[in-house]
N, C-alpha and C positions, 0 to 999 in steps of 0.2 A: 749111299744117299737115297737111292731109289727104295731100298729096303726100309729105311726110316720113314719115308713118306707113306709106304704101304701100311706099316704098323700104326702110324697115326690115324690113317683113314679107318682101319678096323676098330681102333680104340674109340673114335668119335661115333661110329655106327653103333657100337655096343652101348655107349652112354645114352644115345638117343632112344634106342629100343627099350632100355631099362627105365628111362624116365617116362616114356609113353605108357609102359606097362604099369608103372606105379600110379600114374594119373587115372588110367582107366579103372584100376582096382579101387581107388578112393571114390571115384564118382559112382561106380556101380554099387559099392557097399552102402553109400549114404542113402537112407530111406526117408530123410527129413526134407523140409521145404528148401533147405540150402542146396541139396543135391539135385532134387527133381522138382519141377514146377508142378504144383498141385492144381493151380488155377487153369481152367480151360478157357479157350477163346470165347468171348462174349459173356462170360460170367461176371456179374457185378462185384466190385470190391466191397469188402466189409469194413466199416469204420470201427476203430477201437473206442470203446466206451470208458469214460472216466467215472468211477463210482464215487459218490459223495455221501456224506452222512446225512440222514434224514433230520436229525435234531437241529442242525444248523439251518436247514431250509425252513423248518417250522418256526424257528425263532425269527428269521427274516420276514416270514409272512405275517407273523403276529405283530410286527413293528418293533422288534427288539433291537433294530439297528440304531436307534437313538434319533437324533435331530434330523439326520439326512432322510431317514425313511418317512418321518412325519411330514417333512417338507415335500417329498415326492408324492405322498398321498394327497396332500392339500392341492398340489399342482395338478394332479390327475383329476381331482374333483372339480377344480376350476375349469379344466379343459372340457369335461363332460357337460358342465353347466353352460359353457359358451356354445358348444356344438348343438346342444339340445334345448336352447333357449326358446321359450314359447313366444309367439307373436301376441302383442297386446290386443289387436283386433283381428278376428278371423274373417276371411272373405268367404261367404257362402251364398249360393244362389237361392232364389225364392223357394225352389223345390226342396233344397237341403234344409232351409230354415223351417219349412212346414213339416218336414219329416222329423226334425229335431224337436219341434213343439209337440208333435204326437208322441214321441218317445218320452218326453218329460211328463205328459199327462199319464202315461202308464207307469211312471216312477223310474224310468231308465234315463240315466244321464251319463254322457261321455266324460272322460277326463279333461278333454279340451274345453268343454262347456263349463265344468266346475272351475277350471283355472281362469276362464274368462269372467265368471261371476265373482271370483275372489279379487281379480284385478279391478273390476268395477267397484267393488265394495271398498277396496283400499284407496281408490282415487276419488271417493266422494268428498273427502276433506279438501282436495285440491281444486274443486270447482269454484268458479267465480260466483259469489252470491249476488242476488239481484238487489238486496237492500244496501243502501250506502254505508260505507265504513268511515267512522270518524278518524281523522288523521291527527296523530299526536298522542301524548299520554292521556289516560282517562281522566276526565274532569278538567283538563286544561286545553282541550281542542277549541276551535273557533265557535262551534255551535253551542257547546256547554257554557262558554264564557259570554254568549249572547252577542257576539260580533257579527255572526252570519245567521240569517234566517234559513231554516232547513227547507221551508216551502218555496223560497225564492231561488233555490239552486236549480239551474237548468238541467234537464235530463236529455241526454243524447242517445238516440237509437239509430245505430248505423246498420245499413243494409249492405248487400254484396256490391251493389252499384256504387254506393258511397265509398266503400273500401277500394274499389278499382279506380275511382276518380282521385282519391287521395294518393294512391300509388303512382298514378300518372303525373300528378302535380309534384310529388316528391322527386320523381325521376327528372322532370323538367328543371327543377331547381338545381339538382346535382349537375346536370349537363351544362346549365348556365354558368355555374361556378367553375366547372372544368374548362369551358371555353375561355372564360376570363383569365384563368391562370395560364392557359396555353398561350393566349395573346400576349400576356405580360412577359412570359419567358421568351417568346419569339422576339418581342421588342428589345428586351435586354440583350439577347444574343446578337441582334442586328447592330445595336449600339457598340457592343464589344468588337464586332467585326470591323465597323467603321473606324474605331479607335486604333485597332491593330494595323489597318491599312495606312493610317497617318503616321505610323512609327517609321524610323529609319530601317534600312535593310538588315543591319546587324542585330537589331532588337526584334524584328518581325518574326523570325524563326522561333526564338525562345517563347514569345508571347503566344504563337500558334500552338506550340507544344503544350503549354499550360492550359490553353483553352480546350484542346482535345482531351486532356486528362480529366478536366472537370465535366466535359460532355459524357465521357465514358462512365464516370461515377453516377451522373444523373440518369443515364440510360439504364443502368442496373436497377436504380430505385424506382423509376417511372417506366411502365411498359410501352407507352406510346412515344412516337417520335414526330417532331414537327418538321415542316419542309425546310426551315432554316438549318436545322441540325444536319440534314442530309446534304445540303449545299456546302456547309463548312467541312463536313467529312470528306467530300469529294475534293 
């Protein structure tokens, strides 16, 4: 029994030595990247490049992709126009205006000034004319029919102070309407509350639930809240 164990040990040792010898031989013989690491520490890795045909790229650049490429080009053009949109009126100081006028006398004009002149030329048709315009189809307006005398038409010339006064008056009228509507809604809400208080106990809870729902809907539509709304909510 002892002899068998000794033979097995020697057999295992011979197998281990032969396997390690084979492994060292294979590793030492391999001269490629599989056997030895060619990359040194700190050396950047190289990316593998995928080669493409130049013909396909040229076709795509020329717009041979069809509808998608045309839409992409139009979209890019729209983006550029939005990002580089010129301002209708340029803000320049007096010194910059004087310098620009001197440059124009010498025959030098910037692109911004040319664009500004083009915008002013295009907006000439949109200006309000000082002469009165006849309302209605030609030949059938009130002046042509003789119903209104042109000389008797009053002419209104508004100043800045008149405009401010009209704006204040308009704001006052709007606030008056707003207060009247708020008072009417507060009165209606108070009457609803009094009617709910007069109901029996088994109907009061259901009526209050309906009232709260209507108040929530009205609060979403109207930004302000009255004092009665807050009382009922509590």
